Steps between C-alpha positions, in 0.01 A plus 500: 500500500645834396243722672266446793131438434395801712658791679405747769474848357438700818693397814201614712261275302507123535337447162709338228474611136542252215841578350387437144276810517780740603670724245859411600422131457353554154804696390741242647319212336520672154879529539552137607660258254651153555855636554378744771292228667803277501719760669235578761451129578876439526554801729207399718645154528828649624707352216773646289496461122785249531313295761180475296694437180668201670166367625353497149816383324593817315822699475465828685532695175213308343288554809587869492363517143168360623472756777590788269240388251765453227406129482143365520402261780400167338226276637763250626709773663189657656424164666863469627493853635163450661620182676811680625294799623209305640240655274289425193657510158206718393655793689732544203225538239334842500171389342449223764594691814145633548373142514721398794 
C-alpha cells in the first residue's frame, strides 16, 4: 500500500476522510508510474538498490535502470520484485493499481 485508505484532516476532529477524494492524492496518483512505485516500495522496505537487486537476481546497474524508468518492468520481474517486497505484482502496473 502506497497511501493510507483514510486520513484525519483536522486534528481536533476524529473523523477520517477517504484519501482517494483528496486533491493531493489525486495529483500524486497521476504522477505515479511503475518506476516510482518501485522506489517507494524499496525505500519503505528499508532496502538499498543493491540489496533488492541481489534478492531478485539482477546486477545493481540493471536494477537501477528499472527504478529510473529507463527499462520497463516485465511481468516476470514484477513477480520477483513483489515477492521480495511482500506485495502484489499488480503494484507495478498503473492500470491495475486501482483494482487492488
